[in-house]
C-alpha positions in Angstrom: 89.1 -162.8 37.1 88.4 -163.8 33.6 91.1 -165.1 31.1 90.9 -161.8 29.2 91.5 -159.8 32.5 94.4 -162.1 33.4 96.0 -161.6 29.9 95.5 -157.8 30.2 97.1 -157.7 33.6 100.0 -159.9 32.6 100.5 -157.7 29.6 100.7 -154.6 31.8 103.2 -156.3 34.1 105.4 -157.4 31.2 105.2 -153.9 29.6 107.1 -152.5 32.6 110.2 -154.5 31.7 112.4 -154.8 28.7 111.8 -158.4 27.7 112.6 -159.9 24.3 109.6 -160.8 22.1 109.7 -164.7 22.3 110.4 -164.7 26.0 107.8 -162.0 26.5 105.0 -164.1 25.0 105.9 -167.2 27.1 106.3 -165.2 30.3 103.0 -163.3 29.7 101.2 -166.7 29.3 102.8 -168.0 32.5 101.9 -164.8 34.4 98.3 -164.9 33.1 97.9 -168.6 34.0 99.2 -167.9 37.5 96.9 -164.9 38.0 93.9 -166.9 36.8 94.7 -169.8 39.2 95.3 -167.4 42.1 92.0 -165.7 41.5 89.9 -168.9 42.0 88.9 -169.9 45.5 90.3 -173.1 46.9 88.1 -176.2 46.8 85.0 -176.0 49.1 85.1 -172.2 49.1 83.4 -169.3 47.1 84.3 -165.7 46.6 81.4 -163.5 47.5 80.4 -160.2 45.8 82.8 -158.2 48.1 85.8 -160.4 47.1 85.9 -162.2 50.5 86.8 -165.9 50.3 84.2 -167.9 52.3 84.1 -171.6 53.2 81.0 -173.4 52.0 79.4 -175.6 54.7 77.3 -178.3 53.2 76.3 -178.1 49.5 74.7 -175.4 47.5 71.6 -176.2 45.6 72.5 -176.3 41.8 70.5 -176.5 38.7 71.4 -179.0 36.0 73.5 -176.3 34.3 75.4 -175.5 37.5 73.7 -172.3 38.5 73.4 -171.7 42.2 69.8 -171.0 43.1 68.7 -169.0 46.1 69.5 -171.2 49.2 66.5 -169.8 51.1 63.4 -171.9 51.4 60.4 -170.1 50.1 62.4 -168.2 47.5 60.9 -167.9 44.1 63.0 -168.3 41.0 62.7 -168.5 37.2 63.6 -172.1 36.2 62.9 -174.3 33.2 61.8 -177.9 33.4 60.1 -180.5 31.1 59.1 -178.0 28.4 57.7 -175.7 31.1 59.1 -172.2 32.0 58.2 -171.0 35.4 58.6 -167.3 36.3 57.8 -168.1 39.9 58.7 -171.6 40.8 58.8 -171.9 44.6 62.0 -173.4 45.9 62.0 -175.6 49.0 63.7 -178.5 50.7 61.8 -181.8 51.0 61.9 -184.0 54.1 64.7 -186.0 52.4 66.9 -182.9 52.2 66.6 -182.5 48.4 66.1 -179.0 46.9 63.2 -178.7 44.5 61.0 -176.4 42.6 57.2 -176.5 42.4 55.7 -176.2 38.9 52.1 -175.8 39.8 51.1 -179.0 41.7 54.3 -180.9 40.6 57.6 -181.0 42.4 60.8 -181.2 40.3 64.2 -181.9 41.8 66.4 -178.8 41.3 69.1 -180.8 39.6 66.6 -181.5 36.8 65.9 -177.8 36.3 67.8 -175.2 34.2 68.5 -171.6 34.9 67.6 -170.5 31.3 65.5 -171.7 28.4 68.7 -171.8 26.3 70.5 -174.1 28.7 67.4 -176.5 28.8 67.2 -176.5 25.0 71.0 -177.2 24.6 70.7 -180.1 27.1 67.7 -181.5 25.2 69.6 -181.3 21.9 72.6 -183.1 23.5 70.3 -185.9 24.7 69.0 -186.5 21.2 
């Protein structure tokens, strides 16, 4: 649930009751905050595309900008690294257990890759 969806739902709940203006705004904010918190999975869990809360065993491979990239060895993904955009970087796990992406003959750790060019450029500007 997004913040906008939480506010909209809270507004619909409040509209069903005769609540004075100042109290209505405060109550709507509290309801929206509670809805947003309740819609997030507990630590160590994710909500899948069907809405089912699932426990994560181990760690998910993440790019530097926090994007989960296909946790299947041999998957191909579009990732950005070191001024190089790859439409088909092969993802795999090294012997030391680290996820990485192949850019031609070079392996890059997944935590150094970005999911979009914009994310990579933003990170580069922050580093300057």
